[in-house]
C-alpha positions in Angstrom: -35.4 24.7 11.9 -34.6 28.0 10.0 -32.9 28.0 6.6 -29.9 29.8 8.2 -29.5 27.0 10.7 -29.6 24.4 7.9 -26.9 26.2 6.0 -24.5 25.9 8.9 -21.8 23.2 8.7 -22.8 20.3 10.9 -19.7 19.1 12.9 -19.0 16.1 14.9 -16.1 16.1 17.4 -14.4 13.0 18.8 -11.5 13.1 21.3 -10.9 11.0 24.4 -9.4 13.9 26.4 -12.4 15.6 28.1 -10.7 19.0 28.6 -9.4 19.3 25.0 -12.7 17.9 23.6 -14.8 20.4 25.4 -12.4 23.2 24.6 -12.6 22.5 20.9 -16.4 22.3 21.2 -16.6 25.7 22.8 -14.5 27.3 20.1 -16.4 25.8 17.3 -19.8 26.7 18.8 -18.7 30.3 18.9 -18.5 30.4 15.1 -21.8 31.4 13.5 -21.1 29.1 10.5 -20.7 25.9 12.5 -23.2 23.7 14.3 -21.7 21.0 16.7 -24.2 18.2 16.4 -22.4 15.5 18.4 -19.4 15.1 20.7 -17.9 11.7 21.1 -15.2 10.3 23.4 -13.9 7.3 21.4 -13.6 6.0 17.9 -16.4 3.5 17.9 -18.9 6.1 19.2 -17.7 8.5 16.5 -18.1 5.9 13.8 -21.6 5.0 14.9 -22.6 8.6 15.1 -21.2 9.4 11.7 -23.1 6.6 10.1 -26.3 7.7 12.0 -26.4 11.4 11.6 -24.1 12.0 8.7 -22.4 15.3 9.8 -20.8 17.4 7.2 -17.4 17.3 8.8 -16.0 15.0 11.6 -13.1 16.4 13.7 -11.3 13.3 14.9 -8.4 12.7 17.3 -5.9 10.4 15.7 -5.3 8.3 18.8 -8.5 7.1 20.5 -9.6 3.9 22.3 -11.1 1.2 20.1 -10.7 2.8 16.7 -8.3 5.6 15.9 -9.2 8.6 13.7 -7.7 7.1 10.6 -9.6 3.8 11.1 -12.9 5.8 11.6 -12.2 7.7 8.4 -11.3 4.6 6.4 -14.4 2.6 7.6 -16.8 5.5 7.0 -15.4 6.3 3.6 -15.6 2.6 2.6 -19.3 2.6 3.6 -20.0 5.5 1.3 -20.4 8.2 4.0 -20.3 11.7 2.6 -18.8 13.1 5.9 -15.4 14.8 5.4 -12.8 13.8 8.0 -10.4 16.2 9.6 -7.7 14.6 11.9 -6.6 16.7 14.8 -3.6 15.1 16.5 -0.6 15.4 18.7 1.3 13.1 16.4 3.3 14.7 13.5 5.3 11.7 12.3 5.4 11.6 8.5 4.1 8.0 8.4 1.1 8.9 10.6 0.1 11.8 8.5 0.5 9.8 5.3 -1.6 6.9 6.7 -4.4 9.2 7.8 -4.7 10.9 4.4 -4.4 7.6 2.6 -7.2 6.2 4.7 -9.6 9.0 3.6 -9.0 12.0 5.9 -9.5 15.3 4.1 -7.1 17.2 6.3 -4.6 16.9 9.2 -3.9 19.4 11.8 -1.8 19.3 15.0 -3.3 20.0 18.4 -1.1 23.1 18.5 -3.4 24.7 15.9 -5.1 27.9 16.8 -8.9 27.8 17.1 -9.2 30.0 14.0 -7.1 27.4 12.1 -9.4 24.6 13.1 -12.5 26.6 12.1 -10.9 27.4 8.7 -9.8 23.8 8.2 -13.4 22.6 8.8 -14.8 25.0 6.3 -12.1 24.0 3.8 -12.8 20.3 4.3 -16.5 21.0 3.9 -15.7 22.5 0.4 -13.7 19.4 -0.4 -10.3 21.2 -0.2 -7.4 19.3 1.4 -6.0 20.7 4.6 -2.3 20.3 5.5 -0.2 22.9 7.3 3.1 23.8 5.5 5.1 22.3 8.4 3.5 18.9 7.7 3.5 19.1 3.9 7.3 18.8 3.6 7.3 15.7 5.8 4.4 14.2 3.8 6.3 14.7 0.5 9.3 13.0 2.0 7.2 10.1 3.1 5.6 9.8 -0.4 9.1 9.7 -2.0 10.2 7.1 0.5 7.3 4.9 -0.1 7.7 5.3 -3.8 11.2 3.9 -3.4 9.9 1.0 -1.4 7.6 0.0 -4.3 10.7 -0.4 -6.4 13.1 -2.7 -4.4 15.5 -2.8 -7.4 15.6 -6.6 -7.7 18.3 -8.0 -10.0 17.2 -10.0 -13.1 18.2 -13.2 -11.3 16.2 -12.2 -8.2 13.2 -11.4 -10.3 13.5 -14.8 -12.1 13.8 -16.6 -8.7 10.8 -14.6 -7.4 8.6 -15.6 -10.4 9.5 -19.3 -9.9 8.7 -19.0 -6.2 5.3 -17.5 -7.1 4.7 -20.5 -9.5 5.0 -22.8 -6.5 8.5 -24.3 -7.2 10.6 -25.6 -4.4 14.2 -24.5 -3.8 15.6 -27.6 -5.5 13.2 -27.1 -8.4 14.3 -23.5 -8.9 17.9 -24.6 -8.7 17.4 -27.1 -11.5 15.5 -24.6 -13.6 18.1 -21.8 -13.4 21.1 -24.1 -13.2 22.3 -22.9 -9.8 23.2 -24.6 -6.6 20.3 -24.8 -4.1 22.5 -22.8 -1.6 22.8 -20.0 -4.2 19.0 -20.0 -4.8 18.5 -19.7 -1.0 20.8 -16.7 -1.0 18.8 -15.1 -3.8 15.5 -15.8 -2.0 17.0 -14.2 1.2 18.0 -11.1 -0.8 14.5 -10.8 -2.2 13.0 -11.1 1.2 15.4 -8.5 2.6 14.6 -6.0 -0.2 10.9 -6.5 0.2 11.1 -6.2 4.0 9.5 -9.6 4.7 10.6 -12.8 6.5 9.4 -15.7 4.4 8.8 -17.0 0.9 5.0 -16.7 1.0 5.2 -13.2 2.4 7.7 -12.3 -0.4 5.3 -13.4 -3.1 2.4 -11.7 -1.4 4.3 -8.4 -1.0 5.6 -8.5 -4.5 2.0 -8.9 -5.8 0.8 -6.1 -3.5 3.5 -3.8 -5.0 2.7 -4.8 -8.6 6.1 -6.5 -9.1 4.2 -9.8 -9.8 1.0 -9.8 -11.8 
């Protein structure tokens, strides 16, 4: 293998739609700076190949059988893989983009992207630069703000007190005695806590509060 070949960016492509998969492959192979080293048709095949051949960049469809692109990115990153992950998807929902980037993707493009955009995105990812088109960036910022708000459910002092007692293992009657309230009132506070945290039970409320850092 020549030194010029080694310097090319080694790319893996994974997409479960044959026509789109082969189309992207052709476009990438036409660029002198890229070398398509593996083409996969589902998430599990992609993950196995990433762990085996360690491509520089993996171009992953978000929605694939078995494992989706974000799951592949998350699993590979957790294993210490140096491969950069670029999600190429038909889905543009704010939550989907946020999840993919949170799970370890270096970039996110829609399938409406021009071939030149995909090539440039691969090269940017290879350099460690994040890739997100302006039309998706605004939605991502909105999602981040929304999720920041979710981390602070604005519990009242009484609700925080009841939550802490719940976390200590106290029963409703026990909490009622501790805070000098009727059991029915305590139940109402617990329900409000659950509603604000978006959960449906006491144990789930405690677990969610701990996950968000509300409880130590």
